[in-house]
C-alpha angles and dihedrals in degrees: 000000000000109000095180135345104306095358112107132180118209122195119216130184119237105216094194090059093053093230133114130238092293093064098030136083131311125220118197119201134180118208127197116191115200094179138337090280100035134058146121132237118204126198105230106172143344118199140160113247090225089064095045123015092197140353117212122238090239091060092047091051091050090052090050092047092049090053088055093242102113 
């Protein structure tokens, strides 16, 4: 799911929890495309949905900015 331009949320199942993607982990990435053939993908955060049901886009942008990526 694209949350904001360049910020994506990927849902992953956690097999040991016995739940599918909806109850599993979330991986947040930030992609910068310099051109059609060049770009970078940054790992922003990984969290268990049972710890946080959602993380706002403003918080994700703050994390990206603090890392000097945005």
